[in-house]
N, C-alpha and C positions, 0 to 999 in steps of 0.2 A: 205019447205026450210032449209038445213041447216044452222046453225049459225056459221059464220067465225069468229077466233080469231081476238081481235083487233091490234092495230100495238104496243100497249105499249106488249102485251102479247110476238107477234113475237120478238122486240127487247129483250126483259127480255130473251125469251129461246136462242135468237141468241148471247145476252152477256154470257149466262151462257154455253152454248157451245163453244165459244172461250176461256173461263178461265180455265176450267174442266181439258185438258191438261198440265195444268203447277203446278195441283194437285197430278202427278204423280211419282212415284217412278223414277230416271233415273242411271240406271249402265252404265260406260263408262273406256273403254281401252286407255289406252295411253302408248306408248311406245312399244317395239319389244315385241308381244307375242309368245313363241318358241312352234313351236309344235314338236312333236313326230318325224315326217318324219324327219324335220328340224335337229332335234338331232341325229337321226338315219345316217346320210347322214356326220357327223363328230367325227367318233370315234378318240381314240385315236392315235396317229401316222398320222392323217392329216395333210397335208400342211396348210400353213396360206392362199394361194391363195386357196384353196378348202372349208376353213371354211368363206373367204369371199363370195364368189360363193353362197354358202349355206345358210348362216345367213344376207349377206349384211353386210353394212357399223357399224361397232357398234356404243354402244351410248358413250362410252369413254372408251379410251385406257389409259394401265400404264407401266410401266417398273419396275417390280420388280424380280431382278434375272433373268426376262426373259420376253419377251412382253406378255400381259393380253390385251385379248378384254373381253368389258363387255357389254351387252345387260340389258336392264333396261326398266322393263314393271310394269306399276302400275293399280290397277282398285279399283273406288272409284265411292259412290253412294252417291244418292242425293235424299234425302226423296220428297222435294217439291223445284220446281222448284228455288227459290230467296235464300233458305237455302245453306250455303254454302256446299261440298261435304266431305265428311268422306273416308279416305284411309282403302279400306277394304280387300285388299291383295296387294302383290309388291313381286317381283322378281328380281333377279340381276344375268344373266347368265355370270359366268365369264369362259374366255374359255383361258389355260395357255399356254406358247410355251414353248419351251427349245431352246437351244443357236441355232440349226439348222434349226429354224421356222415350227416345226410340232408340233403338237396337244400333251401336257404333259398331261392334266388335262382336265375336264368340271366338274364347280360346278354350281349350281342352288342354289342359296341364296333367302331365303323368309323371311317372320317373320311367326313364329309357337311359338305360347303360346307368343310373346313378345319377343324372342331372334331369334337371327341371325341362319336358319337352312339352310345346304346342301341337298335341297331336291334328289340328284344325289345319295349321299354316304350315304343318311340319316342320316349325323352327325352332330354336331354341332360344330364349329370351338371352338380351344383352344385357340387362341394367333397368334401373328405376324404380320408382317406387313401388309399383306394382309386384315385379317379380319377389322383391324381400318378402312380401306380405304372402305369396304364394307358395314360395320356397318355406316359410316359417308356417304354414298350415300343415305341407309335405312331411318338412323334420318334424314338426310336433307330434304331427298323428303316431306315428313310429316310436316313439317316446311316451304314449298312452299307456296305463296301468303297468310300467314297468319292461315294455319291448324296448330295444335297441335296436339301430339301423346298422 
């Protein structure tokens, strides 16, 4: 007759099985993740309404010589369930409108080598009113919840 494991062994196995998932790395997405399909639906010259239909409500808006929609996203990684997450990627899609409420420019700002970088035009902004706003958004995102970049 085979020997059955004791209740202590079964309890230990059950406890180990319930704790084990807490030891796995988790990666989470927050905010609006821009797809290539959505970007293709809002080329320069698109109307404000077309942008709202294709991309939805923006995370933030601003007025800098014309209206600007910002769609913000972050990717965070947590090595173990009880540790604080760290930001591994973040993007701000900026949709600039002209005076006639038509898309003037699209820019996908993110962090590349520690600097704000536009992934659409593959350039780093040189300054101006919008650069400081975008850099504040990206910089502030790292300080939310006590997380420091």
